[in-house]
VMD Tcl script that draws the C-alpha trace (Angstrom):
set ca {
  {22.34 -131.02 78.64}
  {23.87 -129.65 75.48}
  {27.44 -128.91 75.88}
  {27.57 -125.83 73.16}
  {25.35 -123.95 70.70}
  {25.24 -123.55 67.58}
  {24.24 -120.39 65.87}
  {20.86 -121.54 64.05}
  {18.46 -124.56 66.04}
  {15.90 -126.52 64.10}
  {12.55 -127.75 65.37}
  {10.85 -129.99 63.07}
  {7.60 -130.94 63.68}
  {6.10 -135.00 62.96}
  {3.27 -133.79 61.27}
  {2.25 -136.89 59.96}
  {1.40 -140.41 61.45}
  {1.19 -144.04 60.07}
  {-1.74 -145.27 60.71}
  {-1.40 -148.57 59.04}
  {-1.68 -148.41 55.48}
  {-2.49 -144.68 56.04}
  {-1.05 -141.74 56.76}
  {-3.06 -139.16 58.65}
  {-1.30 -135.60 58.79}
  {-1.15 -133.63 62.75}
  {-3.61 -130.77 62.51}
  {-2.84 -129.87 65.95}
  {-1.95 -126.54 66.84}
  {1.38 -126.29 68.49}
  {2.04 -123.32 70.95}
  {5.81 -122.11 70.57}
  {7.34 -118.65 71.53}
  {8.85 -115.85 69.26}
  {12.34 -116.11 71.61}
  {13.91 -118.90 73.09}
  {16.23 -119.85 76.10}
  {18.34 -122.37 75.29}
  {20.47 -121.67 78.75}
  {18.48 -123.90 80.22}
  {19.58 -126.93 78.44}
  {23.46 -126.14 78.28}
  {26.21 -126.32 80.71}
  {26.69 -123.94 82.45}
  {30.09 -124.13 83.09}
  {30.88 -124.02 79.06}
  {28.73 -121.00 78.21}
  {29.29 -117.03 79.41}
  {26.59 -115.59 77.43}
  {23.16 -115.75 77.55}
  {22.16 -118.09 74.40}
  {18.77 -116.50 73.37}
  {17.74 -117.62 70.14}
  {14.60 -115.50 67.78}
  {12.25 -116.89 65.46}
  {12.89 -116.40 62.17}
  {10.99 -118.43 59.84}
  {8.35 -120.81 59.96}
  {7.14 -123.48 57.74}
  {3.84 -124.32 57.28}
  {1.65 -126.57 55.42}
  {-1.86 -126.18 54.37}
  {-3.06 -129.33 53.03}
  {-4.49 -132.97 54.72}
  {-2.15 -135.41 53.32}
  {1.70 -135.95 52.90}
  {1.07 -136.48 49.23}
  {-1.07 -133.24 48.61}
  {-0.79 -129.87 49.45}
  {0.50 -126.04 49.82}
  {4.25 -125.31 51.95}
  {4.66 -121.79 52.75}
  {6.89 -119.81 55.22}
  {6.74 -116.84 57.58}
  {10.00 -114.74 57.57}
  {10.75 -112.26 60.00}
  {13.45 -109.19 58.50}
  {13.07 -107.12 61.70}
  {12.19 -107.39 65.38}
  {8.40 -107.99 64.93}
  {8.83 -107.45 60.86}
  {7.05 -110.56 59.71}
  {6.25 -111.44 55.81}
  {4.49 -114.44 54.58}
  {5.84 -115.61 51.45}
  {3.33 -117.87 49.42}
  {4.38 -118.82 45.54}
  {4.43 -115.24 44.09}
  {2.18 -113.23 46.97}
  {4.31 -111.25 49.97}
  {2.71 -109.72 51.99}
  {3.51 -108.33 55.64}
  {1.34 -109.94 58.71}
  {1.51 -109.18 62.67}
  {3.69 -111.86 64.51}
  {-0.05 -112.91 65.88}
  {-0.42 -114.43 62.95}
  {2.69 -116.21 63.09}
  {2.27 -117.47 66.46}
  {-1.63 -118.76 65.14}
  {-0.20 -121.06 62.31}
  {0.55 -125.31 63.32}
  {4.37 -125.11 61.83}
  {6.26 -127.86 60.70}
  {10.05 -126.60 60.91}
  {10.30 -123.29 62.56}
  {14.27 -121.65 62.67}
  {15.87 -119.96 65.23}
  {18.74 -117.26 64.83}
}
mol new
graphics top color blue
foreach p $ca { graphics top sphere $p radius 0.5 }
foreach p [lrange $ca 0 end-1] q [lrange $ca 1 end] { graphics top cylinder $p $q radius 0.2 }
display resetview
């Protein structure tokens, strides 16, 4: 159990696996929610409010190896207002696209 929680929670998924001398990408979809209730993981005696976090940013790796590929991210500017940042291109996207991606790092605040 956690004694208390911080203002930001970060999940970093292991997307690469060593198999002998070869590093392979773990290319599986991991379902995640845009809302996370950390109250379930805290000492209830120490918290006096809800510990609800909203997903604010996801980073995705496009590529097949750890030494090549491309990173892009999704950022939530307002509830249900998501943007994809891909180099110099920024576009508004639907939250379903964010949930369908194979996220690498997820930031909740």
